[in-house]
Structure formats: C-alpha cells, structure tokens
C-alpha positions in Angstrom: -43.4 -21.3 -12.8 -41.0 -20.1 -10.1 -38.3 -19.6 -12.5 -39.4 -16.9 -13.9 -39.1 -13.3 -12.6 -42.1 -11.0 -11.5 -41.3 -8.5 -14.2 -41.6 -11.5 -16.8 -44.8 -12.5 -15.1 -46.3 -8.8 -15.0 -44.8 -8.5 -18.8 -47.2 -11.3 -20.2 -50.5 -9.4 -19.0 -49.2 -6.9 -21.5 -49.9 -4.1 -19.0 -49.0 -1.2 -21.7 -53.1 -1.9 -22.6 -54.4 -1.0 -18.8 -55.0 2.2 -19.8 -58.1 0.3 -21.3 -59.8 -0.6 -18.4 -58.4 1.6 -16.3 -59.6 5.0 -17.3 -63.0 4.6 -17.8 -63.2 4.5 -13.9 -60.7 7.3 -13.3 -62.9 9.6 -15.7 -66.1 8.5 -15.0 -64.9 9.5 -10.9 -63.8 12.5 -12.3 -67.0 13.0 -14.0 -69.1 12.4 -10.9 -67.1 14.5 -8.9 -67.4 17.6 -11.2 -71.3 17.2 -10.9 -71.3 17.2 -7.3 -71.6 13.8 -5.8 -70.8 12.1 -2.9 -67.9 10.2 -4.3 -66.5 7.2 -2.1 -62.6 7.5 -3.3 -61.7 4.1 -1.3 -63.9 2.6 -3.3 -63.4 4.0 -6.4 -59.8 2.9 -5.7 -60.4 -0.9 -5.1 -63.0 -0.6 -8.4 -59.9 0.6 -10.5 -57.8 -2.4 -9.0 -60.3 -4.7 -9.5 -61.1 -3.9 -13.1 -57.1 -4.2 -13.9 -57.0 -7.4 -12.7 -59.9 -8.6 -14.9 -57.7 -7.0 -17.7 -55.1 -8.6 -17.2 -56.9 -12.0 -16.7 -58.8 -11.2 -20.0 -55.3 -10.7 -21.7 -53.9 -13.9 -20.4 -56.7 -15.4 -21.2 -57.0 -14.5 -25.3 -53.1 -15.1 -25.3 -53.8 -18.7 -24.4 -56.6 -19.4 -26.7 -54.9 -17.5 -29.5 -51.9 -19.8 -29.1 -54.4 -22.6 -29.1 -56.3 -21.5 -32.3 -53.2 -21.2 -34.1 -53.6 -17.4 -34.1 -50.4 -16.4 -32.5 -47.4 -18.4 -34.2 -43.3 -17.6 -33.6 -44.0 -15.2 -37.2 -47.2 -13.0 -35.6 -46.0 -9.4 -34.3 -49.2 -10.3 -31.5 -48.9 -11.3 -28.0 -45.5 -13.1 -27.8 -45.6 -14.4 -24.2 -46.0 -18.3 -25.6 -44.5 -17.8 -29.0 -41.1 -16.3 -27.8 -40.9 -19.7 -25.8 -40.7 -17.5 -22.4 -43.6 -19.4 -21.2 -45.5 -22.5 -21.9 -48.9 -22.5 -22.4 -49.9 -24.1 -19.5 -48.2 -21.2 -17.6 -50.4 -18.4 -19.2 -53.2 -20.7 -18.8 -52.9 -20.8 -15.2 -51.5 -17.2 -14.9 -55.0 -16.1 -16.6 -57.1 -18.7 -14.1 -55.7 -17.3 -11.0 -55.9 -13.7 -12.2 -59.7 -14.5 -13.4 -60.2 -15.8 -9.2 -58.5 -13.0 -7.9 -60.3 -10.7 -9.7 -63.8 -12.7 -9.0 -63.0 -12.8 -5.3 -62.3 -9.2 -5.2 -65.3 -8.3 -7.0 -67.4 -10.5 -4.6 -66.1 -8.8 -1.9 -67.0 -5.5 -3.5 -70.3 -6.7 -4.0 -71.2 -7.2 -0.7 -69.8 -3.8 0.5 -71.7 -1.7 -2.2 -75.1 -4.0 -3.3 -76.6 -6.1 -5.1 -76.8 -4.4 -8.4 -73.5 -4.6 -8.7 -74.2 -8.2 -9.5 -75.5 -8.1 -12.8 -72.1 -5.8 -14.1 -70.1 -8.4 -12.6 -71.6 -11.3 -14.0 -72.0 -9.7 -17.8 -67.9 -8.9 -17.2 -67.2 -12.0 -16.6 -68.9 -13.5 -19.2 -67.4 -11.0 -21.9 -64.1 -11.8 -20.5 -64.2 -15.5 -20.6 -66.3 -15.6 -24.1 -64.3 -12.9 -25.4 -62.0 -15.1 -27.5 -64.8 -16.6 -29.2 -66.7 -13.7 -29.6 -63.4 -12.2 -31.4 -63.0 -15.2 -33.9 -66.3 -14.5 -34.9 -65.9 -10.4 -35.8 -67.7 -9.9 -32.3 -64.8 -8.8 -30.4 -64.9 -4.9 -31.1 -68.5 -4.9 -29.8 -67.5 -6.9 -26.7 -64.9 -4.8 -25.8 -67.2 -1.4 -26.1 -69.2 -2.9 -23.5 -66.5 -4.8 -21.2 -64.1 -1.3 -21.1 -66.8 1.0 -21.2 -70.1 1.0 -20.8 -70.1 -1.7 -18.0 -67.1 0.1 -16.1 -68.8 3.9 -16.4 -72.0 2.1 -15.2 -70.4 0.3 -12.3 -67.8 3.3 -11.6 -71.3 5.2 -10.8 -72.9 2.9 -8.6 -69.9 1.8 -6.1 -68.7 5.1 -5.9 -71.9 7.0 -5.3 -74.3 4.2 -4.3 -76.7 5.0 -7.4 -76.5 4.7 -11.5 -76.3 7.9 -13.2 -76.9 8.0 -16.4 -75.2 10.8 -17.6 -72.1 9.1 -17.0 -72.7 7.2 -20.0 -72.2 10.1 -22.0 -68.1 9.0 -21.5 -68.9 5.8 -23.6 -68.6 7.1 -26.8 -65.2 8.7 -26.5 -63.7 6.5 -24.6 -64.7 3.4 -25.8 -64.2 4.3 -29.5 -60.5 4.9 -28.8 -60.5 1.5 -26.8 -62.2 -0.2 -29.5 -59.5 1.3 -31.8 -56.8 -0.8 -29.4 -58.2 -4.1 -30.7 -59.1 -3.0 -34.1 -56.0 -1.5 -35.1 -54.6 -4.6 -33.8 -57.1 -6.9 -36.1 -56.1 -4.9 -39.0 -52.5 -5.9 -38.4 -53.0 -9.5 -38.1 -55.7 -9.9 -41.5 -53.7 -12.1 -42.9 -52.1 -14.4 -40.2 -55.7 -14.3 -38.8 -56.9 -15.8 -42.0 -54.2 -18.2 -42.0 -55.5 -19.5 -38.6 -59.2 -19.6 -40.1 -61.2 -17.0 -37.8 -63.1 -14.2 -38.8 -62.9 -10.8 -37.0 -64.8 -7.2 -37.6 -61.2 -6.2 -39.5 -61.1 -9.5 -41.9 -65.3 -8.5 -42.7 -64.3 -4.7 -43.5 -60.9 -5.7 -45.4 -57.8 -3.4 -44.8 -58.5 -0.2 -46.5 -62.3 -0.2 -45.0 -60.7 -1.1 -41.3 -58.3 1.6 -42.0 -60.7 4.3 -42.3 -63.1 2.5 -39.5 -59.7 2.6 -37.1 -59.2 6.2 -38.0 -62.6 7.1 -37.3 -62.6 5.8 -34.0 -59.3 8.5 -32.7 -60.7 11.3 -34.5 -64.3 11.1 -33.6 -64.2 11.5 -29.6 -62.5 14.6 -30.2 -65.3 16.0 -32.7 -67.8 14.3 -29.5 -66.3 16.0 -26.6 -66.2 19.4 -28.7 -70.2 19.1 -29.0 -71.2 17.9 -25.8 -69.0 21.1 -24.4 -71.2 23.2 -26.8 -74.4 21.2 -25.6 -73.4 22.0 -22.1 -73.2 18.3 -21.5 -69.2 18.3 -20.6 -67.4 21.7 -19.2 -65.4 24.2 -21.7 -62.4 22.7 -19.8 -63.5 19.3 -21.1 -61.5 21.1 -24.6 -58.5 20.2 -22.8 -58.7 17.2 -24.7 -57.4 18.5 -27.8 -54.2 18.7 -26.9 -54.3 14.9 -27.7 -55.2 15.4 -31.3 -51.8 15.0 -32.4 -51.1 11.4 -31.8 -54.3 10.7 -33.2 -53.6 12.2 -36.2 -50.3 10.3 -36.3 -51.8 7.0 -35.9 -54.5 7.0 -38.4 -51.7 8.5 -40.7 -50.1 5.0 -40.3 -53.5 3.4 -40.5 -54.1 4.7 -44.0 -50.7 3.4 -44.8 -51.5 0.1 -44.6 -53.5 -1.0 -47.2 -50.1 -0.5 -49.5 -47.3 -1.3 -47.0 -48.4 -4.5 -45.2 -48.8 -5.0 -41.5 -45.3 -4.2 -40.5 -46.5 -0.4 -40.5 -48.5 -0.9 -38.0 -46.2 -2.5 -35.6 -47.0 -0.6 -32.4 -49.2 1.1 -33.4 -51.8 -0.8 -31.1 -49.4 0.4 -28.2 -49.5 4.1 -29.4 -53.3 3.8 -29.3 -53.8 3.1 -25.8 -51.0 5.5 -24.7 -53.5 8.1 -26.8 -56.4 6.4 -24.8 -54.6 7.1 -21.3 -53.6 10.8 -22.6 -57.0 11.7 -23.9 -58.8 10.7 -20.8 -56.0 12.2 -18.4 -56.8 15.4 -19.8 -60.3 14.7 -19.7 -60.2 13.5 -16.1 -57.6 16.9 -15.2 -60.4 19.1 -17.3 -63.5 17.9 -15.2 -61.5 18.2 -12.0 -60.6 22.0 -12.9 -64.3 22.5 -14.0 -65.2 21.8 -10.2 -62.8 24.5 -8.7 -63.1 26.8 -11.4 -66.7 28.1 -12.8 
C-alpha cells in the first residue's frame, strides 16, 4: 500500500462529495447559534471531522462493493479508483476498514465527552454506512443517504454542541437532505443501464430515466422554495433568502438532467460533482445568512 501517494489515497475517498456530510454539521451549528444556544465550538469541529471520516469510509466501502458486484467496470463513469487500475480491490477494502475504525474510535471518544444519547445516533449511522451498498442495490439508497447525511447529523450536531436535541433544527433536514440525495440520485440516473447489467435495482431504475430526471430537478429546486416559505413563516430569518444566489447552478444542473432521456448517460457526466458543489454553495449561503441574522436584526 505504500507505493501510493497521499494525494492518491485522498482522491480514492472522493473528497468532492464531502460537502454532503460536512454541511449539515456546519449549517446546524449556525442555526443553533442564531437561535441563541451556547455552542461548544471545539466539539462542533470534532463532530465535523468525525462525520467526514465516516463519509470517506462509506465512499470507499461502497466503491469496493460496487466493483465486486460488477456495478463499476472499466467502461462505467462512476468510481474509478479500482476500475482504473490505480488501486487493487483489497487496498480500497483495507482503506475503508481503516477509515471506519478511526471514525468509530473518534465517535466513541466523542460519546464519552458528550453523553450516552449520542450512542443511538452513532449506532444508526454506523449501520446505515455499513449496509449502504446492500440498500442501494435494493432501491433504498436514497432513503439511507437522507437519514445518514441529513437527519442523523442534524440531531447529533444539536446534541453534542449544546447538550440537548433541539427539534427546531430539523427544519434544515429537508432542504439540505434533498440536495444531498440529489447527488446520489443523478449518479444512479446516469448509471441506469450499467446498473441493469450488474443486476442491481436502484430507486432511479424503478422510476425510469424520464421520471428520475424530473425527481432530480425537484430535489435541487424545491429547497429554494422551502427556504423561502420558511422565511415567510418566521422559521428562518429573512437573510436566508441569500440561498437564492445558488439558484442558477441548480437550474443549470436541472437542464442537463432533463436532457438525459434523449441524449443518454454522457450528458450527465460531472453533474453529480456539480450537485455536490451546489450543496456546498447552498449550505454556505444558508450558514452565512444565519450568522448575519444573529448580529443584524
């Protein structure tokens, strides 16, 4: 394993996707700060690093199983750490196990520092990460991702940073979660044909290409409507409308998605990465808006 560079090891974890796990922690912390709760900023940073480690473990674990299942091959567009020949399957498998062990150890340490209620979140996250390949192959990957990278981190962040679970923070789960699910969904939409060849069944396959494209558009556009509605209802500050600055890339991605039924998988190349960038921009704008609202009434 030593003949690989550090950059290659990092690239194998698909770091472009990390906004999906990082931004729920960041945005939730900002939301709680806006609400006036005392934040343990050191613990917030710990939680952020911890979930990114879990995400890296999940990515490599999924890549290994996708290769073994025949989902990722030399002619597919998805994860290429193994199919390119850069890494042996055993190396990615070992990397996944090492990352999962480190993330679990860090999570257990965080548990002892913050309290036993975190155990439920941690165990649920571990199970959903470990079972993700199987759930994805049985059309449940989207639900897994929504729970793992939206609901659970929002609940967990609320508890570890303030000492209590604040249900109001769950208002963030839908807009953040939908865009995150969109990363997976557009990936699976692009790979409908290769996935059929591999004998698996994703949610996108059940819907079909045309309906899947429409669902993706809903996943990346609806969060803007949701945030606007929440500001009108007073659930979020008016500053939250800053997220509208991210609307153009969401529309651009949607236009590409709608071309898929006519132009095929090639038109969706890179849209999953662009959706991760959208998640980063959307959540950062939401985070900044919450911090501004804290100081500017």
